[in-house]
Every structure is written in C-alpha cells, then in structure tokens.
C-alpha positions as CSV (number, residue, x, y, z in Angstrom):
1,M,-149.6,-134.5,35.9
2,S,-147.3,-133.0,38.9
3,A,-148.8,-129.8,40.7
4,Q,-145.9,-128.0,38.9
5,E,-147.2,-128.9,35.5
6,R,-150.8,-128.6,36.4
7,K,-152.3,-125.6,35.4
8,G,-155.6,-123.6,36.1
9,I,-157.6,-120.5,36.2
10,Y,-157.0,-118.4,39.7
11,L,-158.7,-114.9,40.8
12,V,-156.0,-113.6,42.8
13,K,-157.2,-110.6,45.5
14,F,-154.8,-108.3,47.2
15,E,-154.8,-106.6,50.3
16,Q,-155.8,-102.8,50.1
17,T,-152.7,-101.8,51.9
18,S,-150.2,-103.8,50.3
19,D,-147.2,-102.1,48.9
20,F,-145.8,-104.3,46.4
21,T,-144.6,-102.9,42.9
22,T,-144.8,-105.4,40.3
23,Y,-146.6,-108.5,39.9
24,S,-143.5,-110.6,39.3
25,S,-142.3,-109.5,42.9
26,L,-145.3,-112.0,44.0
27,G,-144.2,-114.8,41.5
28,I,-146.8,-113.7,39.0
29,A,-145.6,-113.4,35.4
30,D,-147.1,-110.9,32.7
31,E,-147.9,-113.7,30.3
32,E,-150.3,-115.2,33.2
33,V,-152.8,-112.4,33.8
34,I,-155.6,-113.0,31.6
35,H,-157.5,-109.8,33.2
36,E,-157.0,-107.0,36.0
37,F,-160.1,-106.2,37.4
38,N,-160.5,-102.4,38.1
39,I,-163.5,-102.5,40.5
40,A,-161.1,-104.5,42.9
41,R,-157.4,-105.0,43.8
42,M,-157.9,-108.6,41.8
43,L,-156.1,-110.6,38.8
44,E,-157.5,-113.2,36.9
45,C,-154.7,-115.7,36.2
46,E,-153.2,-118.9,35.1
47,F,-150.9,-120.6,37.0
48,S,-149.8,-124.2,38.2
49,D,-151.2,-125.7,41.7
50,E,-147.6,-125.0,43.1
51,Q,-147.5,-121.5,42.2
52,M,-151.2,-121.2,43.5
53,E,-149.9,-122.2,46.7
54,N,-146.9,-119.9,47.2
55,I,-148.7,-117.1,46.0
56,K,-151.6,-117.7,48.7
57,N,-148.9,-117.7,51.2
58,N,-147.8,-114.1,50.1
59,A,-148.5,-111.4,53.0
60,N,-150.0,-109.3,50.1
61,V,-152.5,-111.3,48.9
62,T,-155.9,-111.3,50.6
63,Y,-157.2,-114.7,48.9
64,V,-156.5,-117.1,46.0
65,E,-159.5,-119.2,44.7
66,R,-160.2,-121.7,41.5
67,D,-162.4,-120.0,39.0
68,I,-165.6,-122.0,39.4
69,P,-168.0,-122.8,37.0
70,V,-171.6,-121.4,37.3
71,H,-174.7,-122.6,35.4
72,A,-178.4,-121.1,34.3
73,Y,-181.3,-121.9,36.6
74,E,-183.9,-123.4,34.4
75,Q,-186.4,-125.9,34.0
76,K,-188.7,-126.4,31.0
77,V,-192.0,-125.2,31.1
78,P,-196.5,-117.2,32.1
79,Y,-199.0,-115.0,34.0
80,G,-197.0,-113.1,36.8
81,I,-197.7,-109.4,35.8
82,S,-201.1,-109.2,37.7
83,Q,-199.8,-111.4,40.5
84,I,-197.2,-108.8,41.2
85,Q,-199.3,-105.9,40.8
86,A,-197.2,-104.4,37.8
87,H,-200.4,-104.0,35.8
88,Q,-201.5,-101.5,38.4
89,V,-198.3,-99.2,38.4
90,H,-198.6,-99.6,34.5
91,E,-201.9,-97.9,34.6
92,K,-200.5,-94.8,36.6
93,G,-197.8,-94.4,34.1
94,Y,-194.8,-96.1,35.8
95,K,-193.1,-98.2,33.6
96,G,-189.3,-98.2,34.0
97,S,-188.8,-95.8,31.7
98,G,-184.9,-94.7,31.3
99,V,-183.6,-97.4,33.5
100,K,-180.7,-99.3,32.8
101,L,-181.2,-102.9,33.5
102,G,-178.4,-105.2,33.1
103,I,-179.4,-109.0,32.2
104,L,-176.4,-111.2,33.2
105,D,-177.1,-114.4,31.4
106,T,-176.8,-116.3,28.1
107,G,-177.2,-113.0,26.0
108,I,-180.4,-111.4,24.2
109,D,-181.4,-111.7,21.1
110,A,-181.4,-107.9,20.3
111,S,-183.4,-108.3,16.9
112,H,-186.2,-109.6,18.9
113,E,-189.4,-107.8,18.0
114,D,-190.7,-107.5,22.0
115,L,-187.3,-106.5,23.5
116,N,-185.5,-103.0,23.8
117,V,-181.8,-103.8,24.0
118,A,-179.7,-100.6,24.4
119,D,-176.3,-102.5,24.1
120,G,-174.5,-105.4,25.4
121,F,-170.9,-107.1,26.1
122,S,-169.5,-110.4,25.9
123,V,-167.0,-112.4,28.2
124,F,-166.6,-114.8,25.3
125,K,-163.8,-114.1,22.9
126,S,-164.2,-116.3,20.0
127,G,-166.9,-118.1,18.4
128,E,-170.8,-117.6,18.4
129,D,-170.7,-116.6,22.2
130,E,-168.5,-113.8,21.6
131,D,-171.5,-111.9,20.2
132,P,-173.8,-111.0,23.2
133,Y,-177.0,-111.1,20.9
134,H,-176.4,-114.4,20.3
135,D,-178.5,-116.4,22.6
136,G,-178.0,-120.3,21.6
137,S,-180.0,-121.3,24.9
138,G,-182.5,-118.8,25.0
139,H,-182.6,-118.3,28.7
140,G,-181.2,-114.7,28.8
141,T,-184.3,-113.4,26.3
142,H,-186.4,-115.1,28.3
143,V,-185.3,-113.7,31.4
144,A,-185.0,-110.1,29.4
145,G,-188.8,-110.4,28.0
146,T,-190.3,-111.0,31.7
147,A,-188.1,-108.3,33.0
148,A,-188.8,-105.6,30.3
149,A,-190.6,-106.9,27.1
150,R,-192.3,-104.0,25.2
151,D,-195.7,-103.1,25.8
152,N,-196.6,-103.1,22.2
153,D,-199.4,-105.3,21.5
154,T,-197.2,-107.7,20.5
155,G,-196.1,-111.2,22.4
156,V,-195.8,-110.6,25.8
157,V,-195.6,-107.3,28.2
158,G,-192.8,-107.1,30.8
159,V,-192.7,-105.8,34.6
160,A,-190.7,-102.6,33.2
161,P,-191.4,-102.2,29.6
162,E,-189.9,-98.9,29.0
163,A,-186.6,-100.0,30.9
164,E,-183.4,-100.3,28.8
165,L,-182.0,-103.8,28.5
166,Y,-178.6,-104.5,28.5
167,A,-177.0,-108.0,27.3
168,V,-174.3,-108.8,29.5
169,K,-173.4,-112.3,28.5
170,V,-171.2,-114.1,31.2
171,L,-172.7,-117.8,30.3
172,D,-172.7,-119.6,27.0
173,S,-174.8,-121.0,24.7
174,N,-175.0,-124.3,26.9
175,G,-176.0,-121.9,30.2
176,S,-172.3,-122.6,31.3
177,G,-169.8,-119.7,32.4
178,S,-167.2,-119.0,35.5
179,S,-167.0,-116.7,38.5
180,A,-164.0,-114.7,36.4
181,G,-166.7,-114.3,33.5
182,V,-169.2,-113.3,36.1
183,V,-166.9,-111.0,38.0
184,R,-166.2,-109.3,34.7
185,G,-169.9,-109.1,33.7
186,I,-170.2,-107.1,37.1
187,E,-167.4,-104.9,36.5
188,W,-168.8,-103.8,32.9
189,A,-172.3,-103.1,34.5
190,I,-170.7,-101.1,36.9
191,Q,-168.9,-99.1,34.4
192,N,-171.8,-98.8,32.1
193,E,-173.6,-97.4,35.2
194,M,-176.6,-100.1,35.2
195,S,-179.1,-99.0,37.8
196,V,-180.5,-102.8,38.4
197,I,-178.6,-106.0,37.4
198,N,-180.2,-109.6,37.1
199,M,-178.6,-112.6,37.6
200,S,-180.7,-116.0,37.1
201,L,-177.5,-117.9,37.5
202,G,-175.7,-119.4,40.4
203,S,-173.8,-122.2,41.9
204,S,-173.7,-124.2,44.8
205,E,-170.2,-123.0,45.6
206,P,-169.2,-119.3,47.1
207,S,-167.0,-117.3,45.1
208,R,-165.4,-114.6,47.3
209,A,-164.7,-112.6,44.0
210,I,-168.3,-112.4,43.1
211,R,-169.3,-111.4,46.3
212,D,-166.8,-109.0,46.5
213,A,-167.7,-107.6,43.0
214,L,-171.3,-107.7,44.0
215,D,-170.6,-106.0,47.5
216,A,-169.0,-103.3,45.4
217,A,-171.9,-102.9,42.8
218,Y,-174.6,-102.5,45.6
219,N,-172.5,-100.7,48.4
220,E,-170.3,-98.3,46.5
221,Y,-172.0,-97.9,42.8
222,D,-175.7,-98.1,44.3
223,I,-176.6,-100.9,41.6
224,L,-179.6,-103.1,43.0
225,V,-178.9,-106.4,42.3
226,V,-181.2,-109.4,41.8
227,A,-180.6,-113.1,42.2
228,A,-182.5,-116.4,41.9
229,A,-182.5,-118.5,44.5
230,G,-181.8,-122.0,43.0
231,N,-183.7,-124.7,41.7
232,E,-182.1,-127.3,44.2
233,G,-185.6,-127.5,46.5
234,N,-187.3,-130.8,47.4
235,E,-190.7,-131.5,47.7
236,D,-190.8,-131.2,51.7
237,G,-189.2,-128.0,51.4
238,T,-186.6,-128.8,54.0
239,G,-182.8,-127.8,54.1
240,N,-180.8,-124.7,53.0
241,T,-180.5,-125.2,49.4
242,V,-179.8,-121.7,48.3
243,G,-177.0,-121.1,46.0
244,Y,-174.5,-118.3,45.2
245,P,-174.4,-115.4,44.6
246,A,-178.2,-115.3,45.8
247,Q,-176.7,-116.2,49.6
248,H,-174.7,-113.0,49.4
249,E,-176.4,-110.1,51.6
250,S,-175.8,-107.4,48.6
251,T,-178.2,-109.5,46.6
252,I,-182.1,-110.0,46.3
253,A,-182.9,-113.5,46.4
254,V,-185.8,-114.7,44.8
255,A,-187.8,-118.0,45.4
256,A,-190.9,-119.5,43.4
257,V,-194.4,-119.7,43.4
258,D,-197.1,-120.6,41.0
259,Q,-200.2,-119.1,40.4
260,N,-201.8,-120.2,43.5
261,N,-198.8,-118.7,45.4
262,E,-197.9,-122.2,46.2
263,R,-194.3,-122.8,46.7
264,A,-192.7,-124.6,43.5
265,P,-191.3,-127.9,44.5
266,F,-188.2,-127.1,42.7
267,S,-187.5,-123.7,44.6
268,S,-184.6,-123.5,46.6
269,T,-185.3,-123.0,50.2
270,G,-183.6,-121.5,53.2
271,P,-182.7,-118.3,55.6
272,G,-181.1,-116.5,52.3
273,V,-184.6,-116.3,50.7
274,D,-185.6,-112.9,50.5
275,I,-188.5,-112.5,48.3
276,T,-190.6,-114.2,46.0
277,A,-192.2,-113.8,42.6
278,P,-193.7,-116.0,40.0
279,G,-191.7,-118.7,38.5
280,V,-193.9,-121.5,37.1
281,S,-195.4,-121.9,33.8
282,I,-194.2,-118.0,32.9
283,F,-194.9,-117.2,29.3
284,S,-191.6,-114.5,27.7
285,A,-190.2,-114.0,24.5
286,T,-187.5,-116.4,23.1
287,P,-185.1,-116.1,20.1
288,D,-186.3,-115.5,16.8
289,N,-189.4,-114.0,17.4
290,N,-190.7,-116.7,19.5
291,Y,-192.0,-117.5,22.7
292,E,-192.2,-120.3,25.3
293,N,-193.7,-121.1,28.7
294,L,-190.2,-122.2,31.2
295,N,-190.2,-122.6,34.9
296,G,-187.7,-122.1,37.2
297,T,-186.2,-119.0,40.2
298,S,-184.8,-117.8,36.8
299,M,-187.9,-116.7,35.7
300,A,-189.1,-115.5,39.2
301,S,-186.0,-113.3,39.9
302,P,-186.3,-110.9,36.6
303,H,-190.2,-110.1,37.9
304,V,-188.2,-108.4,41.1
305,A,-185.6,-106.9,38.7
306,G,-188.3,-105.3,36.5
307,A,-190.2,-104.3,40.0
308,A,-187.0,-102.6,40.8
309,A,-186.2,-100.9,37.5
310,V,-189.9,-99.4,37.7
311,L,-189.3,-98.2,41.3
312,R,-186.1,-96.4,39.9
313,A,-187.4,-94.6,37.4
314,A,-190.5,-93.4,39.2
315,L,-188.4,-92.7,42.7
316,P,-184.8,-91.5,41.1
317,D,-183.8,-89.9,44.3
318,A,-183.9,-93.4,46.3
319,S,-181.2,-95.6,46.6
320,A,-180.6,-99.1,45.9
321,A,-181.1,-99.9,49.6
322,E,-184.1,-97.9,49.8
323,I,-185.5,-99.5,46.7
324,R,-184.8,-103.0,48.3
325,E,-186.5,-102.3,51.3
326,R,-189.4,-101.3,49.8
327,M,-190.1,-104.3,47.9
328,V,-189.2,-106.8,50.9
329,S,-191.2,-104.8,53.5
330,T,-194.6,-104.6,51.4
331,A,-194.3,-108.2,50.2
332,K,-197.6,-110.1,50.8
333,N,-197.5,-112.9,53.8
334,I,-198.4,-116.0,51.6
335,G,-197.1,-118.4,54.3
336,D,-195.6,-118.7,57.3
337,N,-192.7,-120.3,56.3
338,R,-189.9,-118.0,55.7
339,E,-187.5,-120.3,54.7
340,W,-189.6,-120.8,51.6
341,Y,-191.1,-117.5,50.9
342,G,-188.6,-115.2,52.4
343,N,-190.7,-112.0,53.1
344,G,-193.3,-113.0,50.9
345,L,-194.8,-112.3,47.5
346,L,-193.7,-109.4,45.6
347,Q,-196.2,-106.5,45.1
348,L,-195.0,-103.7,43.2
349,N,-197.8,-101.1,43.7
350,D,-197.4,-101.6,47.4
351,A,-194.1,-100.7,47.0
352,L,-194.4,-97.8,45.2
353,G,-197.2,-96.4,47.6
354,Q,-195.3,-97.2,50.7
C-alpha cells in the first residue's frame, strides 16, 4: 500500500498566532476531522501518510503526531492506608468531602456498593466500552477503590472515602487506548471541573498532545494530576524506565513499594519519580461487588490521588501546586536512591499539618 493510500489517526497542533481561516486551507477536509479539542488549538484527524507530511510542513502547524497506544499498568496480585497516614487524617474528620476526583482508566463499576460514582464519560462510541460504568478489566474499579472507597463497614476504605468519583473511560476492556482518547478524557475532566485526576496508565512513547493537555489542566485549570510511574523496572533498579505521562512536569509520578517500604521490583526507576506509595498486594474493589489483590504502580498512584483529594478538601484555598509541594516536601525518606523513591513515601498527615 502506498503512502497516499495508507491512512492513520493523527493529532495536529496549530500555532497560537496562525491566521488560517479554514482547515481546508491546510489541506484537511471536514470529513477527515474526528474531533476538535477545545482546550488547545488541536485536531484529531484521519488522513494519509502523504497528507501528514504536507500538513507537517505548513507554517501554521506546530506539530503533527500519530495517535499512539497507551495501556493500563497492572500486575496481578492491600494495606496502604496506615502506611501513608490516611487513618490519622480520617480520625480528624478529613476524608475528601465534595472533591471531584477523575479516574482516567477502564471505567468504574458505578453499581459497586463501596464506590460513590457521581458521573462518567467514555471516549468509545460503540459496544460495551461506550458505557463508562462498564469495566471489563476491573482495573479502573480497583484504582477507584484505593483512591476513594466508602467508609461504610463494607469491603475496604479508600484514602478519600468522601470524595466524588468520576469514571473517565479512556481505556477499553483490554486496558488499551490511544493518546487521542487520553487527551479527550483530560478535556472532559477540565470541562467538568475535576480537582484531581488519576492516570494509572501510560506508554513508553511520549505524546506532545497529552503533555499539552496536562499542562493546561495543571497550569491553567488548577487540576492536580497524578500518574503511575510504570511497571518497566528491573530487579537491579537500574535505568530510566519511567513512562509517559508520568515523566511530564505537570504530573506527580508515583513509584511503588511493599509493606516494608522496599522498592517493588517491577516499579519503574529514573529521575522522573516524584514520590512513592504502596503498590504491592493492594486489596481493593473490583466489579460486581467483588474485591481483589493487585500489584503495580497503578495501585500506588491512587493512594497519592486520594491524598490529594483529602488535602484539597481540607485546604480549599490551596492551589494544585501548593498541594503537590506539601505532599512532596513531607514525604518520608525511605532510601537514598531518588531514582527509586523520589522524595520518599507519601505521609498524608504530615502534609496536612505542614
């Protein structure tokens, strides 16, 4: 198949000062536009490789990038509430009441007895994955439970048990999605005024479109963004294996430790790691009122997202950047290797009392 015939999905970013009047003037037909993003001068389009090369060279275009796959960070196999001091802040009455917490993931089972799901959105347009409350893999429901399972004497309690959960479905039942879908999910989170978003997902390949969307969320809309560092680590803990979007500066990158504060062998390492949380044998909700143990930085990340929700409720005048600084600066030193642990183990009570 020739480059002229082969088509793909691309994200096109325009210069802020560009003076074009129609997309056709850039060589993009209306029927080739899949989605026009409101948070940035960006389009999701389908066109040929040959068109891509022509559009990329247009003076009004900042960049053109192919829509790339992203996937859930998960390994099969809970405890972390006391380890991060969440039980101490619960005893003081701080539980994240009223904070909007967006879970960008595989959806959330909204019928689960332990979860308070306020609303949802799916980037998928057909089949079961069109329903944000259908979680075919269980990943998003498990993440949601760690972040914000209710304090109701049933199942488990999350870090922010009174936060409002929002199911932002950007991964399908196989745990797969795309950069365009992630950007669309971030856009929905911005438009629906999330205070915190959790992204237990990623890719080894960076996306400037995701970075731009997250920069807007954090810098312009004051949303605190938490991301799993990734499960690409090795036994020796060597190399820079932190994935994206965790490597982006607008996110808090979370690595994983076990109940003894030892680095999880799978946990990605590198200078991008900001903080650490429990991610080994985490017990949390799964669909159909079930519960399961899972491993992964996917399980560590919602500890931090839930903590951020607690702090945003307790300190409503604090910005996302200020909440982030509280968590990072009060983290407990559990080892000298910053590429393993970042600033250390999350300590929620210390962050609240700073």
